[in-house]
N, C-alpha and C positions, 0 to 999 in steps of 0.2 A: 600475464599482465602485470607482473611485479608484486604479487600478493603472496603472503604465506598462507599455507593451508594445512590443517591437521585432520586426518581421517582416523576414526576410532570405531569400535563397535558400540552398539546402542546402549544408552543409559537412560534413566528416567528423564522425561521432558520437563524443562523449566518453562514457566509462563513467558509468553512472547516469542517463542521460537517459531521458525517457519516449519510447517508440517506437510508431509505427503502421506495421505491415507489411500488405500486401495479399496474402493467400494465400501468404506466404512469399517474395514477390517483393521488388523494390527498396524500400528505405525511402523514404517520400515526405514525411512530416511528423515533425518533432522538436520537442517542447515541453520547456522547461526553466525553472527559476527561476534567474536569473542575477543578477549585481550589478555595480555600478560605484560611482564616488565619490558618486553621488546616492542610492544605496541599491539595493534589490532591484527587479527587474522581470521580467515574463513575456517569454521569448524564444521566438519561433516561427520555425523554419527550414523551408522547403519545398524539395523537389527541383526544380531547374531543368528546364524543358522539359516538365513534367507538367501535365495538365489536372486541376485540383482547386479546391476552394473551402473557405473557413472562414466559418461563420455563427454568430452569437450567438443561440441559441434562446430564452433567457430570462435576465433579470438581476434580482438583488435588491440594489440599492445599499445598503440599510440593513445587510444582513448582509455586504456586500462579497463576493458570490458571483455567478457566472454559469455557464451551461451552454453549452459550445462544441461545435459539430458540425463534423467534418472529413469532407468527401466527396471521393472520388477517382474519376475517370472514365477510361475506356479511350480509344483513339484515335478511336473512332467516336462518342464522347460519351455512351456508356452508363455508368450507375452501376457502378463496379467494387468499391468497398468504402467503408465509413463507420465512423467512431468518434465517441463522445461523451465529453467530459471535463467534469468539475466543477472549475472554477477558483475560488479564493477565499482567504480568510484564516481561520486557526484559531489562536486565542490570539496574535494579532498577527503570525503567520507565514504568508506566501503558500504556496500548495500547488497541485498539479494531481493530480486523481484520475481514472483511467480507469474508465468505466462498462461493466459487462458487456453484450455485445451482445444477450443474451436478455432484457434489461430494457427495457421500453417506457417511456422517460422523455422529457418535454418541458419540464419546469420544474426549477428549482433544488431545490425541495422533493422532487419525485419522484426526482431523482438522489441526494439525501441518503438517502432511504429505500432506494433500490436498492443503496447501499453497505453496508447492514446485513446481516449473515449471517441466514439463515433462522431459526436458533436464537434470535437476538435479537428478531426480529419476533414469533415465537411466544411468547416470554416477555413481551414488551410487551402482547400481546393478552390473555394469561392473567392478567396483573396489572392490567389495566385502565389502562395508561399512555395518557394522551391524546396526540393528535397534537402538540400544543405541547410537552408534556413530552418527547416522543420526540426532539426536536431539541436537547435539553440534553445537556451532557456527563455529567450524573449524574441518574439517576432511580431509581424503585423496581426497575427491571429490570436496569440495568447502570451501570457507570462507564466512560467512554471517555477514552482518552489518545491523541490522534493517530488512527492507523489501527487501534488495538487496542481491543477491547471486553472488559470484565471482568464475568462474570456470577457472582453469589453461588452457591456450590456446597454450602454447609453443611459437615457433617462428612464427610471422606473418609479412608480408611485409608491411611496412609503408612508407608514403611519409613525409619526414621531414617538408615540408611546411604546411602539414595538421595536424601536431601534436599539440594538445592543452594542455595548462598547467593551473593548478588551475581551472578546469572545473567543473560546478555544475552538478549533476545528480538528476533529480527531477521527481516525479510521475505526475506533472502537476496539482496538486490540491491546489497549493498555499502554501504548507507546506515548512518547512525548508529543503533545499537540502543537499545532501551529496556532498563533494568536493573531486575530484580526482587530485592527483599531476600531472599525465600525462594521457591523454585521446586520443583515436584515434577511429573514427567512420567510418562506411562504409554504403552507401545507406541511406534510410530514406527519409522523406519529410521535406522540409524546412518550418518552421512556425515562426511566430512572436509572442513573449511571453512578457507579462507585468503583473503587479499586478492585473489589471482588467481582463486580459484574460490569466489565468495561464495555461490553456490547449492548448493555442496557436491558432493563426489564420493562415489560408493559405494565400498565396500571394494575391489571389483574394479577400478574406475577408478583408485582411489588407488594400489594396488600395481603398477599398470602404469606409473606414473611412475618416472623414474630416481631411484635412491636419494638422490642429491644434492638433487633437487627436493622429495622428501618431508620434508626437514628444515627447509623454509622456512615456518615460522609456521602450520602446520596445527593445527586444534582439532577434537576430536571433538564432534559435536552430533547432535541428533535431528531428522529431517525428518518433518513431519506427525504429530507425537505429540499425544496429549491432554495439555494442559498446565494446571497449576494454579499460582497464585501468591498470596502474601499479603505484608503489610508495605508498605514504601515501593516505589513504581514511579517511576523517575526517567528523564528524557530532557532533553538540553540545550536543546531547543526548546519544552518543555512544562512546565507546572506539575507539581510532584510530587503524586502521589495516594497516599493511604494506604488499604490494603484490610484491613479487620478480618475475619479468617477467610479461608478459601480461596476463591478465585474462578477459574472456568475462563476461559482465554484464547482469544479468537477474533479473527482478523484480518478486516478489511473484505473486501468481495467483489472488489476490484481484480484479484486473481489469476485470476479467471474471464474477464477481458478479454483479447482477443488482444494488445492493446497492452501487457499486463503478463505475458504467458505465460511469460517467462523467470524469473519469481519462484518461490520456494518458501517454505514455512512452516518457519522454523528457530527453535529456542529454545536 
């Protein structure tokens, strides 16, 4: 697909890397988008001394996408665990997305569909969105920016006192957030988020910390809330989109994958 790749043996994992764990055991494969003086490249590190393989199941050079399979074996050569990743380019930026294990995918196209939340697929079907249109970043059913889908919600009742402006939307993995001009959320669990705890701490966990540590850049946020946004949605790696009227926010299905199980839906 026109990308550089470097494969090396396993080294200590840095924060923010994609992870593949086998039933909670030792980390065996680490995928990352890294860079050097020549530009960005895919970096794959494998744990030394383990029996495993990496296979390209399908590639779409025109779209600059491929589906990668990672398989790990035990000492007797029996299949121990496997993971699939969609690797590619979105708006000129390389990415890696983990595919949920309960999705049977074998092609780039099926992996892209598997990353859509169920609500998105149902809306596409109800509105008669064609398969071709479904791969676009904007169609009658949704607008997409990176890993986030925005579904038109019509009129919703809002409390002006709870309306948030310039609010971050984050997966909770310490990555760069998307910013919403206006945001309104319903329900969810209050958590305390900082650079050290990007997935958030519950109130109980937060107040167990030493008082000195609780003053270090924490922000109150909502985990797994129903979130609506409108206006400009910005991100440093994506084109700004403008949402006319309220749209419900849905994250892609990466969080269902074991490789991404440490993520949380934060806004």
